[in-house]
C-alpha positions, 0 to 999 in steps of 0.5 A, spaced: 455 308 598 454 301 598 447 302 600 446 308 595 449 302 590 444 297 592 438 303 592 440 304 584 440 298 582 434 296 584 431 302 581 434 300 575 431 294 576 424 296 578 424 300 571 425 294 568 420 289 570 415 295 571 414 296 563 415 288 562 409 288 567 405 295 564 406 292 556 403 285 558 397 288 561 395 292 556 396 286 551 393 281 556 387 285 555 386 286 547 382 282 543 385 280 538 379 275 534 380 279 529 386 281 527 387 275 523 381 277 518 383 284 517 391 282 515 387 277 511 384 282 507 391 286 506 393 286 498 400 284 497 401 288 494 400 294 499 406 290 504 411 296 503 406 300 506 408 295 512 416 297 511 415 304 511 411 304 517 418 301 520 422 304 517 419 312 520 421 308 527 427 310 527 426 317 524 421 318 529 426 317 535 433 320 531 428 326 530 427 327 538 434 324 539 438 331 535 432 335 539 434 332 545 441 334 544 440 340 541 436 343 547 441 340 552 447 343 550 447 349 554 448 344 561 452 339 557 455 336 549 453 329 547 453 325 542 448 323 538 448 316 540 447 318 548 442 322 546 438 317 542 439 312 548 437 317 553 430 319 550 429 312 549 430 310 557 426 316 558 421 312 554 421 307 559 420 311 565 414 314 562 411 307 561 408 307 567 407 315 569 401 319 568 402 322 561 409 320 560 411 326 566 418 320 568 420 322 560 424 327 564 428 323 570 429 317 565 433 323 561 436 325 566 438 319 569 443 317 564 446 323 563 453 324 567 452 332 568 452 334 575 447 340 573 442 334 572 437 340 575 438 344 569 437 338 564 430 336 568 428 343 565 430 343 558 427 335 559 421 338 560 421 343 556 422 338 549 416 334 552 412 340 552 414 342 545 411 336 543 405 338 547 404 344 544 405 341 536 400 336 539 395 342 540 397 346 534 395 340 529 390 338 533 387 345 532 387 344 525 384 338 525 378 340 529 377 347 523 377 341 518 373 336 521 368 342 525 363 341 519 362 334 520 356 331 523 357 326 529 364 330 532 363 338 530 359 338 538 366 335 541 369 342 538 364 346 541 363 343 548 367 349 554 370 345 557 374 341 551 375 348 550 378 350 557 382 344 556 386 347 549 387 354 551 390 352 559 395 346 555 395 351 550 398 356 555 402 351 559 405 348 554 407 354 550 410 358 557 414 351 558 417 351 552 418 359 550 418 362 557 423 356 561 427 363 565 420 365 568 420 357 569 427 356 573 426 362 578 419 360 580 422 352 581 429 355 584 423 357 590 422 349 591 427 346 597 429 340 592 431 344 587 435 349 591 440 343 594 439 341 587 444 348 586 438 350 580 443 354 576 437 359 573 442 364 570 444 358 566 436 357 563 435 363 562 440 365 558 438 360 553 435 364 547 428 364 544 431 362 537 433 355 541 426 354 543 425 355 537 429 350 533 426 345 539 419 347 537 420 345 530 423 339 531 417 337 534 412 339 529 416 334 524 416 329 529 409 330 529 408 329 522 412 323 522 407 319 528 402 321 525 403 320 517 405 312 521 398 313 524 394 314 517 398 309 513 396 304 517 390 306 516 389 305 510 393 299 509 387 296 513 382 299 508 381 305 510 378 309 504 377 316 505 380 323 504 387 324 506 385 330 509 380 327 513 385 321 515 390 325 518 384 331 521 381 325 525 389 323 527 390 331 529 383 330 533 384 324 536 393 326 538 389 332 541 383 330 546 387 323 547 393 328 550 388 333 555 386 326 559 391 325 564 392 317 564 398 312 564 402 310 559 399 303 558 392 306 557 393 311 553 393 307 547 386 305 550 384 312 551 387 314 543 384 308 540 376 311 543 377 318 541 379 315 534 373 311 534 370 317 534 374 321 529 376 316 524 369 312 525 366 319 522 369 317 515 369 310 515 365 305 520 370 299 522 371 301 529 376 294 529 381 296 524 381 303 527 383 300 534 389 296 531 391 301 527 391 306 535 395 300 539 400 297 532 404 305 533 403 305 540 406 298 540 412 300 534 413 308 538 412 307 545 412 299 548 417 296 543 423 301 544 420 301 551 421 295 552 428 295 549 431 301 553 429 299 560 436 295 559 441 300 557 443 303 564 446 295 565 449 294 558 451 302 556 457 306 560 455 313 562 460 318 557 
């Protein structure tokens, strides 16, 4: 028992150290030489945009917490406070894993339920619901940008089309086909030992999956709006539809590349410069907006959340 407790403690400390280390590495690679000049050009009358972007940050994670609480109700009833803590800890654990695949592990780690296998499947469902939202809005963005000279060739690339279709199929399967996914996973020894209850997962109705998906779509609009607001704050002056379409395309293409979360901001910046840059030739400001969204919605919550296992009592 003592060895197990020590192992858990080491794991908790490792998560915290890795999270801080990864953020430090990310920041050390940035060129902040143009940041000051960009901020100096912001009119004082537009400072309300910063306040609005900051207010959208807790709204963003509250929507995710409500979604998680709802999805988990067939396995364990938790308070909204516990939902927020487990969601944010998932962000912390997912920070140093490819495409944040460690997020479900982090969420389940702080739950007291013995049905961790089932909770894990539902956490994966929430993640894929968010990916499905990214694809849906991304396709909409591609449609708007389809006639834009300089970027439309990206949408005609066969590899891109295959990746989008495959991602759409997999995400849809995990969101609306939990029963099938559970049956497949139950064949693996690791889930057999965990006592995965296929029947319990199979009983989750499609209507519940639809509610989870609607929450994901709403949350997507929130953090996309943060991105668009920051672009306008830093000087973007083209059309609103082009701004949203560019952001949608940026998130879609970035989601198709398996990278560590710590590198996610860099990948998004590259695509943002391509798509937003088609309307606004200011790469430094585009990169700054991309990284600001990443810092607010990923890095900051992760750095705070990694200490939750040390300070929170399990409920």
